C-alpha positions in Angstrom: -2.2 10.5 9.9 1.4 10.6 10.9 3.4 11.8 13.8 6.0 14.4 13.0 8.9 13.6 15.3 10.6 16.9 14.6 7.6 18.9 15.9 8.5 20.2 19.3 4.9 20.2 20.4 4.6 16.5 19.3 1.3 17.4 17.5 -0.1 15.2 14.9 0.3 16.5 11.4 -1.8 15.8 8.3 -0.2 14.3 5.2 -2.4 15.0 2.2 -2.8 12.5 -0.7 -1.3 13.7 -3.9 1.7 15.4 -2.2 5.3 14.4 -2.2 5.1 13.9 1.6 2.2 11.4 1.1 4.5 9.3 -1.1 6.5 8.5 2.1 3.5 6.9 3.8 3.4 3.2 4.3 0.5 1.2 5.6 1.6 -1.2 8.4 -0.6 -4.1 9.4 -1.1 -4.8 13.1 -1.1 -8.6 12.7 0.8 -11.0 10.4 -0.9 -12.3 7.3 -1.8 -16.0 7.5 -4.0 -18.3 5.4 -6.7 -18.0 8.1 -7.0 -14.2 8.0 -6.5 -13.4 4.3 -10.2 -12.6 3.9 -10.0 -9.5 6.2 -7.9 -7.8 3.4 -10.2 -8.6 0.5 -10.7 -5.6 -1.9 -13.2 -5.2 -4.6 -14.1 -8.9 -4.8 -10.4 -10.0 -4.8 -8.4 -12.0 -2.3 -4.7 -11.9 -1.6 -2.9 -14.8 -3.4 0.5 -16.2 -2.3 3.3 -15.3 -4.6 6.1 -16.8 -2.5 6.7 -17.4 1.2 5.4 -14.4 3.2 4.6 -12.4 0.0 1.0 -12.0 -1.3 -0.5 -10.0 -4.2 -3.9 -8.9 -5.2 -5.2 -6.5 -8.0 -6.2 -3.1 -6.8 -6.8 -1.4 -10.2 -6.4 -2.9 -13.7 -6.9 -1.3 -17.1 -5.3 -1.8 -20.5 -2.8 1.0 -19.9 -2.2 1.0 -16.1 -2.4 -1.5 -13.3 -1.7 -1.5 -9.6 -1.4 -4.5 -7.4 -1.3 -4.8 -3.6 1.9 -6.3 -2.3 1.6 -7.6 1.2 4.8 -8.8 2.9 6.9 -8.9 6.0 9.3 -6.0 5.8 11.6 -5.9 8.8 11.4 -8.2 11.8 7.7 -8.8 12.5 6.2 -5.8 10.6 3.8 -6.7 7.8 3.1 -3.9 5.3 0.9 -3.2 2.3 2.8 -1.7 -0.7 2.0 -1.5 -4.4 3.5 -2.9 -7.6 2.8 -2.8 -11.3 2.4 -6.1 -13.1 3.4 -7.3 -16.5 0.3 -9.0 -17.9 0.5 -11.2 -20.9 -2.2 -13.0 -22.9 -4.9 -10.8 -21.3 -4.7 -12.3 -17.7 -1.3 -13.9 -17.0 0.8 -12.0 -14.5 4.4 -12.7 -15.5 6.3 -10.2 -13.5 5.8 -7.6 -10.7 7.8 -4.4 -10.5 9.7 -3.3 -7.4 7.2 -2.3 -4.7 6.5 1.3 -3.9 5.1 2.8 -0.7 1.4 2.7 -0.2 1.3 6.5 -0.5 3.2 6.6 -3.8 0.9 3.9 -5.2 -2.1 5.9 -4.3 -0.6 9.0 -5.8 0.1 7.2 -9.1 -3.5 5.9 -9.2 -4.8 9.3 -8.4 -3.2 10.6 -11.6 -5.0 8.0 -13.6 -8.3 7.7 -11.8 -9.0 10.0 -8.8 -12.3 8.3 -8.0 -10.6 4.9 -7.7 -7.7 6.4 -5.6 -10.3 7.8 -3.2 -12.1 4.4 -3.1 -8.8 2.8 -2.2 -7.9 5.4 0.4 -11.3 4.7 2.0 -10.3 1.0 2.1 -7.1 1.8 4.0 -9.0 4.2 6.4 -11.5 1.4 7.1 -8.6 -1.0 7.9 -7.2 1.7 10.3 -10.5 2.3 12.0 -10.9 -1.5 12.5 -7.5 -1.5 14.1 -6.1 -3.8 11.5 -3.3 -1.4 10.5 -2.0 2.1 10.6 -0.2 4.7 8.5 3.5 5.2 9.1 5.9 7.7 7.6 8.9 6.0 6.0 12.1 7.6 7.2 14.9 8.0 4.7 18.5 8.7 5.5 19.6 12.2 4.8 20.4 12.7 1.2 18.8 9.4 0.1 16.8 9.5 -3.1 13.8 7.4 -4.1 
């Protein structure tokens, strides 16, 4: 899933969902998100909705005690990524605030603690996007000594 740049053989290593290492994984899209291609990222009957310029959101998992929303935005230069956020929901269906985004891997790990079956379904979604060459998994590099 990710290349380990420190591996002298330059072999691909596997990063397993549920681990601390997986929390460093981010899903990078291969093309920018536009109004014309929003549909290719539909999940579970939902479509990305614009929140502000170059920032889109869509529910990934919603229950009374836990929710997870896709956050799709341009990160640095031309890189578009899919991260996750929790939403503050009022009056049953009004989203009034989104938390700071977390990496794709961290969001999947959080969901895995609440609903492993839904986390696996979401992981399959990302793997389908990767197989269709719509995106790829990347390891987020942190400066030495930096904390989450």
